[in-house]
N, C-alpha and C positions, 0 to 999 in steps of 0.2 A: 528400626535399623537404618543406618546411614546409607544414602545413595552415592556417597563419595567413595570411589574405589580406594583412595589412599587411606581411608579410615576403616575399611572393611577387611576381614580375613579373606583368604582365597575361597574358603568354603562359603562364606556369606555372599561373595560375588557370584559364585556358581549358582547359589540358591536364588538370588535376585534375577539371574538370567534364565532360571527354570531349566537348567541343564540336568534333568532328573536322571538320565542314563549315566551321566558322569558321576553324579552324587551317589548312585547305587554302588559304584566301585571306587568311592573316594579314598578309602584307606589304601587301595592299591596304587593310586596315581598321585596322591597329594604331594609327595616329595619329588615328583618329576620336575626337572629344571625348566621344561617347556610349559608348565601349567600356567604361570602368570602371563606369559606371552599369548597363550591360547585364549585366556579370558579377556585380555586387552583387545585382541582382534575381534572377538565376539561383541564386546561392548562398543567398540568403534563402529562396527558395521550396523549394529542396531540403532545407535544414536543417529547415524547418517540416514538410515532408512526412515526413522521416526521424523527427522527433520524434513526429508523429501515428502513424506506423506502429509505432514502438517502444512507445508508450503503449497502442495497441490490443493488441499482442502480450503486454503485461504482464498484461492482464485484471484490473485492480484493481477495476473496478466503481465504485460510488459509495462515497465515504469522506469523513469530516470532516477538514479541515485541522488540523495540529498546533496552530494558534492556538486551536482550540476545546477543547483539553485543559485540564482544571481541575487545575493543579499543586497547589492547596491541598487537594484532596480526599484523595489517598493519604496514608496514615500513614507510608509510607516509599517514596521514589523519589529517585534521584540525578539531579537535573535537569541538572547540569553534565555528567554522563556521557552522558545522552541527547542534549543539545545537541552534544556533541563528535562523536557518531556521524554527525551531519548534515554534517560535513566530508568524510565518505566515504573517509577513509584506509583503512578496513577493506576496502573493495572491492578496491583494488590489492594489499593485503597478504593477501588471501584469509583474513581473520579472520571466523569465524562470529559471528553475533549471536543470543543466546538471551534472549527476553523471558519471564520467569517470574512468574506471579501468578494469583490466582483468576479466576473468570469475571467478565467485564464491567468490568475495570479499565483498559482502554485499550491492551492489548497489540497487538491487530490494528490499531488506529488508528496507533500508532507504526510498526508494521511496514510498513503501506501507505504512510505518508508517507516512510519511508526508501527504499522501492522507487521511489516517484514522484520523489524527489529524485535518485536514481541515474540514472533515465531522463533527467531534465532536464540532468544533467551529461554525457550522451552515452553512458551504459552501456545494456546490455540487461538486462531483468528479467522474471521470471515469478512470478505469485502463484497459489498453489493451497492449498486446505485439505488436511490430511493424508489425510482419507478420500477426497477426490476424486482425489488423486494416487495413493495406494496401491491403491484399488479399481480405478481405470482400468488400472493396470499389471497387477494380478492377473487381469483379464478377458482379457488378451492371450493367445492360445493358441499362437502360433508364436514360435520363438526369434528369427527375423529381425524380426518385428513388435515384440517386446519390446526388442530392441536399438535399434530406431529410436526407440521411445518414451524409452528411457533416454538415448539420445544427445540427444534434444530437451530433456531435463531437465538434461543436463550442459552444454549450450552457453550458456545465458544467463549473463551475468556475475554476476547476483544472482538467487538462487532463494529465494522466500519459501514456507515450509511452515507453514501456520497450523493451530492447534488440535490439536497432538499432546497426547494424554492425555485427551481428552474421550470417546473410544471405545477399546475394546480390540480388538486385532488378533491374528491367528494368526501362526504362524511364517513362512508364505509372505509375508505383508506385512512382517514384520521383515526377512526376507532382501532384499526389494525396497528397503526403506529403507537397508539396509546397502550395497546396490549403488549407490544414488544418492550416499550420503555418500562412499563410496570413490572414485567417479569424479570427484567434485568436490574431494576431499581435497587441500589445499595448492595448489589451482589457482584455484578460484572459491568465494566464500563462500555459506553458507546462512543465511538469517534464519528462526529458529524461534520460534513462540509456543507456550507450553505452560502448563498449570495444575498440572503436577507437577514437582518437582525430579528431577534425574537418578537419585537413589537409588530413586525409585518407578517408573522406566520399565519395570522387570521386570513390573509390574502391567499396563502398557499392552500389552506383548508377552509374555504368560505362556508360559513354556516355551521361548522363543527363545534359542538359545545365543549369538547374535551381538549381543545387546543391549549387553553390556559393551564390545565392540569399537566399536559405533556411538557410544556415549557417549565412549569414549576418543578417537576421531578428531574428534568434534565439539568437545571441550573442549581439544584440543591447541593450537589457535589460536582463542580464543573470548573474546568479551566478553559477560558475563552481566548482564542488567538485572533487578534484583529490584523487584517492585511489590507493596506490601502496602496493600490498600484494600478497602473495601466496594464492591459493584457500582455502577459509574456508571449502568448502565441502571436499576437499582432506584431510585437517587437521582433520575434524570431522570423516571422514571415517577411517583414520589411527588410531585415538584415540579409535574408536569403535572396530576396529579389535584387537587392543592391549588389550582392556578390555575383549573381548570375549576369547582371548588366555589365559589371566590371569585366567578367570573363569574356563576354561577347565583344566588348570594346577591345580587349587585349587580342582576341582571336582575329578581329577585323584588322587591327593594326599590323599583326604579323602577316596576314594574308596580303595586305597592301604592300608591305615591305618585300615579300617574296615576289609579287608581281613586278614591282619596280626593279628588283635585282634581275629578274628574268628578262625584262625589256632591255636593260643595260647590257646584259650578256649577249643578246641577239644583235644589238647595235655594234658591239665590239667584234662579233663574228663577221658581220657584214663588212666592216671596215677592213678586217684582216683579209677577206676574200678580194676586195677591190685592190688592195695593195699588192 
């Protein structure tokens, strides 16, 4: 049965909404002129509640929209490649997305916007930093508890793992990442942001034997986005500092002008009194 309301009869739409009380009396109300509007209201409310629920579960937090990304700043980035990712073909194709670049160049901004777009399109998503994800799993003591947590990370249609490479991890953490990648392999994609190319991941998980396998499964179906740029955050900090300095200079100039005008006025008053 189609989920498109325009392709469904009113009764099919009521059944999809599970309005069983209404369906019990369908023959009595099916010709009512308000029926289609009632079903449309119910569909709209449920779609919005579903979207709100999926957005909360994604846990994106605050983030800038992609419109705020300064495409002229990076020395190297394939804008057409990034734009194409927002078509979301990679979600259904279980193609992983890896955003590689130094700190502060917009990798997380792009990753969060991809997850947000996926949710708007009806998918489920989850956003976690690498440390948050791996440390939480490592703290689980029971095998049943660990399986539940791994299952929870396997179920979203899109999983975003942010900031791999900023910290180093032991072999236990590497094994956990391997488990996540393996469970999602060729089924559901992972979006990864990292400041290190795959060749340097052995430094992130020193001594872990499974690193090569992790990388091999990630790149089997993978779109790699390379970003070469200086830090956006340093750029924005410098611009903000310059703006504050300019504001202070303007304020000081205005204050000096006010003081000068005040002194002139006093002199004129004095002259007037003497005259």
